[in-house]
C-alpha positions as MATLAB code, in Angstrom:
seq = 'XXXXXXXXXXXXXXXXXXXXXXXXXXXXXXXXXXXXXXXXXXXXXXXXXXXXXXXXXXXXXXXXXXXXXXXXXXXXXXXXXXXXXXXXXXXXXXXXXXXXXXXXXXXXXXXXXXXXXXXX';
ca = [
     -21.526   11.948  -25.509;
     -22.997    9.207  -23.324;
     -21.866    8.972  -19.737;
     -21.902    5.788  -17.635;
     -24.918    7.088  -15.720;
     -26.806    7.847  -18.938;
     -25.977    4.407  -20.318;
     -27.075    2.602  -17.138;
     -30.260    4.697  -16.902;
     -31.072    4.059  -20.542;
     -30.490    0.329  -20.258;
     -32.546    0.123  -17.066;
     -35.431    2.093  -18.579;
     -35.341    0.001  -21.747;
     -35.333   -3.249  -19.808;
     -38.231   -2.143  -17.649;
     -40.273   -1.371  -20.751;
     -39.296   -4.588  -22.531;
     -39.202   -7.047  -19.630;
     -41.960   -5.579  -17.499;
     -42.316   -6.165  -13.773;
     -43.396   -9.820  -14.072;
     -40.071  -10.925  -15.575;
     -36.837  -11.165  -13.540;
     -34.953   -8.041  -14.530;
     -31.698   -8.578  -12.644;
     -30.399  -11.338  -14.903;
     -31.252   -9.420  -18.090;
     -29.821   -6.191  -16.726;
     -26.701   -8.009  -15.507;
     -26.131   -9.524  -18.953;
     -26.513   -6.136  -20.667;
     -24.102   -4.531  -18.187;
     -21.517   -7.229  -18.985;
     -21.871   -6.585  -22.713;
     -21.714   -2.780  -22.650;
     -19.288   -2.140  -19.770;
     -15.536   -1.639  -20.057;
     -13.501   -4.677  -18.909;
     -12.449   -3.031  -15.622;
     -16.039   -2.304  -14.481;
     -18.115   -4.836  -12.565;
     -21.756   -4.800  -11.502;
     -23.037   -6.819   -8.556;
     -26.644   -7.901   -8.002;
     -28.266   -9.623   -4.984;
     -25.709  -12.310   -3.862;
     -23.361  -11.936   -6.810;
     -19.684  -12.930   -6.301;
     -16.994  -12.396   -8.940;
     -13.300  -13.149   -9.206;
     -11.848   -9.919  -10.592;
      -8.090  -10.491  -10.227;
      -6.011  -13.640  -10.724;
      -2.264  -13.029  -11.045;
       0.809  -15.251  -10.559;
       2.455  -12.727   -8.199;
       1.231   -9.895   -5.959;
       0.073   -6.737   -7.715;
      -1.242   -3.451   -6.319;
      -4.939   -3.172   -7.182;
      -7.381   -0.324   -6.527;
     -11.074   -1.166   -6.070;
     -13.498    1.775   -6.208;
     -17.243    1.654   -5.613;
     -19.469    4.122   -7.426;
     -21.934    6.448   -5.775;
     -24.962    4.472   -4.605;
     -28.330    5.228   -3.034;
     -28.067    2.322   -0.616;
     -25.586    1.626    2.148;
     -24.529   -1.945    1.382;
     -20.718   -2.022    1.083;
     -18.762   -4.236   -1.280;
     -16.832   -7.071    0.389;
     -13.282   -7.474   -0.946;
     -11.695  -10.912   -0.339;
      -8.007  -11.134   -1.223;
      -5.315  -13.677   -0.367;
      -7.073  -14.908    2.798;
      -8.058  -11.423    4.029;
     -11.272   -9.427    3.791;
     -12.166   -5.748    3.784;
     -15.162   -3.641    2.847;
     -15.405   -0.570    0.654;
     -18.459    1.692    0.802;
     -20.276    3.860   -1.673;
     -18.126    6.487   -3.397;
     -14.912    5.165   -1.794;
     -11.772    3.252   -2.855;
      -9.504    0.593   -1.358;
      -5.961   -0.355   -2.416;
      -4.718   -3.880   -1.756;
      -1.698   -5.913   -2.759;
      -2.842   -9.365   -3.836;
      -2.674  -12.194   -6.357;
      -6.365  -13.044   -6.251;
      -9.371  -10.807   -5.498;
     -13.066  -11.648   -5.189;
     -15.795   -9.026   -4.861;
     -19.362   -9.409   -3.596;
     -22.020   -7.361   -1.775;
     -21.415   -7.475    1.997;
     -25.050   -8.527    2.399;
     -27.805   -9.587    0.012;
     -29.051   -6.724   -2.136;
     -32.732   -6.151   -2.792;
     -33.919   -7.331   -6.227;
     -33.053   -4.891   -9.038;
     -30.452   -3.065   -6.902;
     -26.802   -3.120   -7.886;
     -23.346   -2.011   -6.829;
     -20.939   -0.743   -9.487;
     -17.194   -1.202   -8.966;
     -14.110   -0.177  -10.909;
     -10.977   -2.354  -10.585;
      -7.587   -1.009  -11.703;
      -4.227   -2.762  -11.481;
      -1.636   -0.141  -10.567;
       1.574   -2.155  -11.101;
];
């Protein structure tokens, strides 16, 4: 059985072999992550910003960041407020609209993985 870590490692290794260091890997890796990831998982590269929730009324949403080797937190913008969630941590917010992005620019080929679950 493949785990998320095995899948990400396999995709990254495959892309490195296919794309090589001269080609921009982030965009290719990002596209592959979009294709092979479940709909509630998001991957953020460099200055990536994504709208992950857009509801008509407030809903309770949990945002969790996976374990990461770097210390850049994920910025959570929701209904005019902001918060940050660090590596291997979660945040629950009540909101209609949520945007996620790295709190500061990530180095090339680094990423932050986040899981977004609507609880009600």
